N, C-alpha and C positions, 0 to 999 in steps of 0.2 A: 874121163869117167862118165858113163851115161847115167840117166836118171835112176835106172834100176840098181846099178852098182852103188850109186850115191845113197840111195834109200837103204839098201841092205847094210851098208857100213854105218850110217848114222843112227839107224834104229837099233841094230845089234841083236845078236842071238839070245841075250839074256832077257830081252823084252818080247820077242816074237819068234815063233818056231819057223823052221825052214819050210814046212808044209804051208803055213799061212802066208809066208812071203811069196811062195809060188802061186797061191790063190790070187794075190794082188797083181803079180806080174802077168798072169794069164789075161787080165783085163786089157792090157796094152793101152793104158790110159795114164799119161803123165800127170794130168790134172788131179786125178784121184790120189796118186802118190804124194804130190806136193801138199794137198790138203791134210792128209793123214800125218805127214811128217811135221807140218807146221803146228798142228794141235797136240800131237804127242809131245813135241818139244815144249810146248806151253803148259799143258795140263799135267804132264809128268806122271802118267800111270806106271804101275809096277809091272803090268803085263798088257800085251796087245793081242787080241784074238779076232781073227777074221771069220765071219760066218757066211757060208755060201748057201745054196738052195737045198743041199742034201739034208735028209731027215736026221742024220746023226748030229749035224751042227745045230739044227733047230731043237732037238731033244736036249742038247747040252744047256741051252738057255733055260728050259723048263726046270731041269734038275738043279741048276745053280740058283735060280730065284727062290727055290724051296730051301736049299741048304744054307743060304745066307739070310733067310728069314724075311726077305722082301715080300714073299708070299708064304702062306701056310695052307695045308690041306684042310678041307672041310669034310663032312661026313659023306656027301654025295661024290661019287667017283668023278674026277676031273675038275671039281670045283675048288677054287682057292680064294683066299681073302688077302687083300693088300690094304695097308693103312698109310695115308699121307699124314704129314704133320698136322696137328690141330689148327695151325695157322696157314695151311697150304691146301685149302679145300675147294678152291674155285679158280677161275682165270683171274690173274692179277692184272687188271687193266692199267693201273697206275704205273706199274713197272714194265709193262709191255710197250715198247717204243719203236717207231719206225725211224731209221737213221737217214737223214736227208742232208745231202751236201750243201755247204754254204751257198747262199744266193738262190736256191731253188724254192719255189712256192710251197708253203706249208698250209694245208687246209686246217681250219680251226677245229674240225671234228676228228682229226687224227692226232694221236699222241706222238709227237715227233721229238727228235733230238738232233743236234748237230752231229753229223756222221763222225767227224774226227774226234769230237769229245766223247761220243758214245763208245767208239771202239777203244779209245784209250782207257775208259773206265772199266768196261767189261773184260777186256783182255788182262787188265791188272787183277781183277777179281778172279779170273779163271787161271791165273798163274799158280800152278801146283794144285789145282782143285781136285785132281784125280790121284794124288799121292797115296800109295798103298792100295790102290784100287785096280781093278781090271777094266780096261777100255775095250768095248766091243765095236767092231766095224761091220756095219749092216748095209745091205743093198735091197731096195724095194722099188716097186712100180706104183705110181699114182695113176690108176686107171687099168683097164684090161691089158693083158699081154698081147703083143703084135697088133697094136692099134695106133691110129694116127692121133688119138687123144692122149696117149700115155706120156708121162714125164718121169724120168728116173729120179730116185731119191737116195742119197748117201747119208747115213746116220752114224755118228760116233757118240756113244753114251757109256757111262759107267754104271747104269742101272739095268739090272737083269729084268726087273719088272717092266720098264719101258720097252726093252727088247721083246719080251714075251707078249706084251700088249700089241706091239706092231706086227708080230707074226700072226696074231688073230685078225688084226684089222686090215692088213695090206698084203698085196700079192708079192710073191718072191721076185727079186730083181737082179740077182747076181748074174745070171745068164743074159739078161737084157742089157746089162752094162757092157758086156762084151760086144754087143751090136752097135754101141755108140761109135766104134771105130776111132777111139781117142778123143772124141768131142767133149767139150765142157758144157754141153746142153743138158744139165741136170741141176736139181736143187741139192743143197747139203745143209746138214743140221748138226750142231755140236751141243751136247747136253752133259751136264754133270749135276748129280744130286748134291755135291759138296760134302762137307763133313756131316757124318751121321751119328746120331745118339739113340740110345734106347733099344728095346727089344719088343716088337720089331723095330728095325732101324728107320729113323725119320730124319729129315734135313734139320740141321742145327741152326745155321746162319740165315734164317728167313729174312732178316733185315737187309741182307745183300742179295736177295732174289732179283734177278734181272732176266728179261726176255727181250732181246734186241733183234729187230728185223733189218737186215742189210740188203736192200734191194739191188744195190750196185753189184754185189757179188752173188746174188741169188742164194742167200744163206740166212740161217737163223742161229744166233748164239744164245744159249739159255743155261742158267746156272743157279744152284741153291734152291731147287724145287723138285717135287716128285709128282704132284697132281698132273694128270695126263694132259689137261688143257694147256699147261705151262711147259711140260717136258716132252711130250710126243711131237717131235718136229713135223711129222707128216700130216698132222691133223690141222688145227686152226692156224698153226704157224705157216704150214705149206699153203694153206688157203690164201694167205696174204701175198706170198710170192707169186702164186698162180694168178691172182687178181691183177697184179702188176703186169705180168706177162700177157694175159689175155687182153687187157685194155691198151696194150701197145701193139697188138696184132689184130686179129679179126674174129674173135670168139668170146665166149663168156665163161667166167668161173664164178659160181654162185653157191650160196649157203642153202642149197636145195636138197630136199628128198626127191626120190623118183618112185612113182606109184603107178601100178597097172590097175585100172578101174574096170570091174566086171559087173555091170548091172544085171540084176536078175531077169531072166527071160530073154536075154539078148546074147547071142553067141559072138562076143567080141571083147577085146581088151583095148582100152584107150589109155595112153600114157600121159601122166601129169608130172610136173615138178612143183615144188612149193617151198617157200621160205617163211619160217617162224622164228622169232628170238627164242633162246633157250627157255625151257619149261613153259612153253606156250602151246603145246599140243602137236608139235612137229612129228615126234616119233609115233604118237598115238594115231595121227592121220596116216602116216606111212604104213602103219600096222593095222589098218581097219579090217575087221573080220570079213572074210570072203574076197578080199582083194589080194593083189600080188605086190610084194616089195622088191624094188631094185636097189634102193638106197635110202638112208634116213638123214644124211647130213650135208654132203658136199658133192656137187656135180660139175662136170665140164660139158659145155654145149658148143656144138659146131653146126654150121649150115651144111646140109647134106644134098646129095644129088637128086633125091626124090622131092625136094622142095620144102621139107620139114626141117626144123631144128632137131638134131639128134643129141641125146645126153647119155653120159656114162657116170656110174658111181665110181669115184676114185678109190673107194675102200671096198673091202669084202667082208666087213664086220660092223658091229654096232658098239659104240661106247655110249650107253644110254643112261638117262636119269631113271633110277629105280623107284623113287618116291611115287606112291599111289598106284604102282603096278599090282593089280590083284586079279584073281581068277575070273571074276565076272566081267570086268571091263577090258582086260588085256589077255585073253585066254592063250594066245599063241606064245607071247613072251613069257607069261607066267609058267606055262608048261615047260618051256626051255629052262627056266630058272630053278626048277625043282627036280629035273631029271638028269641022268649022267651025260656029260659032255665037257669039253674044255671051256671053262668059264671063269672069269675073274670078277669077284665082288670087290668093291672098294668102299671103305668108310661106313659099313653097316655094323650093327651089333651082332656079336657071335656069342652063343651060349651052348656049351656042350656040342660044338661042331656044327651048329645050325645057325644060319643067318636070319636076321630080322631087320626089316626096313620100315620106314614111315609109310603108313597107308596101305600095308599089304593085306589088311583085313584079318590079321591074326593078332591076338593079345600078346604083347612082348613080355619077356621075363623081367623081373625086378632088378636084375644085375647081369653083368657079362663084360665083354671086352669090346670097346668101340674106338672111334677116332680120338677120343679123349684119353683112352687108356683103360684101366680098370674102372668100371662104371657101376653105380647103383642109382636107382630112381631117387631123385633129389640131389644129384651132384650139381654143384655150381662151379662155373669157371672163375678165373681171377678177377673178373669184372662184375661178379655177382649175378651173371646170367645162368639160368638153368640149362644144363647140357642135355639135349634130347638124346634118346637112346640110339638114334642113327642120324647121320647128317642129312639135311634136306637135299643136298647135292650129291648124295651117295650114288654110285654108278655100278653098272655091270658091263663087262666086255665079252662079246660072243661073236661067233662066225654067223654070217647071214644064212649060209647053207644049212645051219642047224635048225632053222625055222621052217615050219611046214608050209608057209606062204611065200617062200623065197622064189622070185621069178627065175625061170631057167635062162633068161637073157642077161643075168647078172654079169657074165663074163663075155658077152658078145662084143667083139672088137668094134662093131659098127654102132653100138649103143642102141637106143630105142627112140622112135619118132615121138616128138612131144606135141600134143594137141592143146594142152592147157597149163596154166601156171596159177598156183594159189599163193596169196600173200596174207599173213594174219599176225595179229599181236594180241595183247591183253587190253581190251577196251571195254570198260564197264558201263558206258553210258551213251555212246555216240553211233558207231557203225552197226548196221544190221548183221545177222549171221552170215549172209552170203550176198555179194553184189558182183555183177559182171561188168567189166569195163566196156565203154562205148566203142573203143578201138585200141590199137596197139599203143599209141602215145598215151592215151588215157590209162591204159594198163600200167605203163611205166609210172605214171603219176600215182596210181593206187599203191604200187610197190614203194614208191619214194616217200609216201606219207603214212607208212605204218607207224602207229604209236603203241607202246607197250609199257605196262608197269614192270619195274625191275623185280627180279627174282633172286633166289639163292644161288643161281648158276654163276654169278659174278660177285666179287667181293664188294661190300658196301651196303648202303641202306636199301631195304626192299620196299616195294610199293610206290616208287616214284615213277610218274609217267614220263617216258622218254621217246623221242622219235628214233626210228631205226630203219632207214631206207633199205628195202629189200632184205630186212633182218640182217644186214651186212655191215652196219656202221662201225661196229667194234673191230671189223677186219679190213676196212678200206685202207688202201695205201696210195690211192690216187685221188685227186680232187673230185668232189661230187659232180661237178659239171661235166668233167671228162667221162666219169662213170655212167651218167645218164645218157650222154651223147652216144657212148659205145652201145648201150642197150638199144637206142633208137636205130642206129645204123645197122645193127645186127638184125633187128626185126624187119626193117623195110626191104632187106635183100631176100627174104624168104617168100616163097610162093604161097605157103600155108603158114601164116603167122599164128602162134598160139593164142587162144582166148585167155584172157587174164581175169582172175577173180579175187576179190577181197573177202576174207573170212574173219569171223569174230566169234569164238566159242565162249567168250567171257562176259557177254552182255548181261546186265543185272536189271531186275525190276525195281519198282519203287520201295519194295520191302527189303532190298539188298541181297536177294537170293538170285542165283544164276537162272536165266531163262532157258538155257540149253541143257538138255540131258547129255551125259558123257558120250553116248553113242549117236546122238542126233547128228553129229558131224557127217555120218555116213550118208544121210539124206542130202545135205548140202553138196557133198562130193558127187553123188550120183546125179543130182540135178545139173551140176556143172558139166558132167560128162555128157548128159543128154543135150545140153546147149551146144557143145562142140560138134554134135552129130545132127543138129537140126530137129531134135525131138520135141522141144518145148518152146512156146512163145514166152515173152517176158514183158514187164512193165518198164517203159523208159522213164528215167528220172534224171535230174541234174547230176546225181552222184553215180549213175550207172543203171544197168538193168536189174530189176528185182523179180524174183519168182512170182508166178501166179499161185493163188491159194490152192486151187483145185489140183494142180500138179504136185504141190508139196503134200497135200492130204493123201493123194494116191501113193506117193513115194514112202510116206511114213507107214502106210498100211502094208505096202509090198515089201519094203526093205527091213522094217523093224516090227511089223505086226502091231502097230501102235496107232491110236487115234490122234489126230491133230486138229485142234479146234480153231475156229475163226478168231476167237479171243487170243489164243496163243500167237497166231499169225500177226494179228494187229499189234500186239505188244512187242513182238520181235522185229517187225518190218516197218513200223511207223518211222517216218522221216522227221528227225528232230532238228529242225532248221537252226535254232540258236546254238545247239551243241556243235553242229556241223560247221557253222560260220566261225565259231570260236576255234575249232580245229584248223580251219583255213588260215585264220589269223596267226596261229602258232607256227604253221608251216611257212607262211610268208616271212615271218620274223627270222625263222631258222635259216631259210635258204637265201635270204638277203645278206647273211653273214659270209656267204661263199661266193667266190668269183666265177663268172662265166657259166652260170646256170643256163641251160638252153632255153630259147624263147618258147618252145612248145610247152614247157612246164608252166611258165607264167600265163600263157594263153589259156591253158586248161584251168588253172587256179582261178583266174578272173572270170572265165566263162561259168565255172561251177558256182562261184559266189553270186554272180549275176542271176543265174538260173534259180538258185535257192531263194534269193530275195524276191524275184519275180513270182515264184510259186507261192511264197508267203502272202504277197499282195493279192494274187489272184484268188486264193482260197480263203484268205483272211484268218489263218491259224498258224501257230508256231510249230505244232505237231500235226503232220498230215499222214493219214493212213493210206495204204496203197489203193484201196477200193475207190478212193476219191480221185485217182489218177487214171483209171481205166477209160 
């Protein structure tokens, strides 16, 4: 009996239709069949449905997510609302674990678990987790179709909301799986919401929420959750698998947006990538007015024949934080959120079919339905905390092509050439708004020493300062030393290495108020673009190159029609030596806890420390304004 016959007999006609069996057999891939059989036997769904690339199959997903109340229609055509459990509103870092075989090195910054123990635990939890439910078999592409960047992704899930979200966010992959010619070179993801309660239905057994990354099998097993960051295998979970793959090959997988920068008066587009921790301005940078967006979250980078690093967006949509999106500051996104199109809201307040979110610039109603359930102003949870009318981590899911500033190169199989990289976090008192690295290795150092205050995008206490190398620490599955070495090796092979910039939109003055306006980031971005093209000089300092005042003054007037005073420049770009030295001390302590950090990192750290101390002695001050360095 061959694998096809064995599969057909073991699965049975009561579970899957003959038409769907034929869809699977058409792939001519024994690995796919074995995976499906293993997890159908384990999870025990009552029905198995195979979704191909045809519109009839995709429409089935949309209709089912509405009929089973995982989503509900809103007033605007194509808009739906989904709710996650009140206790499943962000990425669960504690229960997201990388499974490491016995004896292998475990980085202190990665939440790991013995592989055998982890598999035993989660497979026991998943036993029967889909009883009475329909299991969907999905095929997607991570990256453009017909591209050397692309990785196939197989998804099994019992959530139509998850499947619908993935149709918005990812490219179709059923036909691409046929091109694998039977290979197992793909990622796979098994997800179950588990037992559901309520109307709309939400996960019941949150205490058994598990998200386990099995690098050895290129797979993720996730159960008892609905929030997309925990349930959508192809997003941050696939990011981890791809980081592992890239760091064992010759390319990069990064938590990057991809942005096409178009300065006024210059007929050119210059492509940048950038990494920011969640809720730190990443999407708002990728969506800057007048610029082009290729992607807002995850990118694959490869060295290309033209000497540049080329990047692709592995997604074709946005799963974005909706908090503070308003017409004035985010006109392109806001317009998409209020006009007809396929769009999923999650965890916002709904009243009379209209959504309301935090910071939208509209007065919310006094009651409605939200992530807590039926809500009125003054509702408190079981711990005595006031429930906001919408969750701070509420989201929207939308296709990039629905945005007026979507770059036509979104689906280019060759990607786009990268001239620069931005790294930024939430830093209230130390780094200036924009700094250019001295060279590629120093750029890696800037990325490796990002610090950010925690936000509502992850479960736990907010406002705690944490280091997040390349805004990727939450997703690393290889030791930091190996990760940094891979970056260095990647860059030194390039003829045209990207310029690297540190950004900080959250610097505060002595009065505790932000020094940067919300749209000021456009000036920092345009200045950086000019630096990659040789348009501007800069001031060399121990921490990198700073902009000259006259250039920023001109750019504020040109790009924002706004005055920019010397006083503002001084307050924003003063070098605060004591704060910077304290940061270096924190970084030294952190990185000493990790094995085999490359020597170039330590050389830059000690050189920067020596340079700051020397500058302090030379000028005789703890805070040094840029004019004193000209």
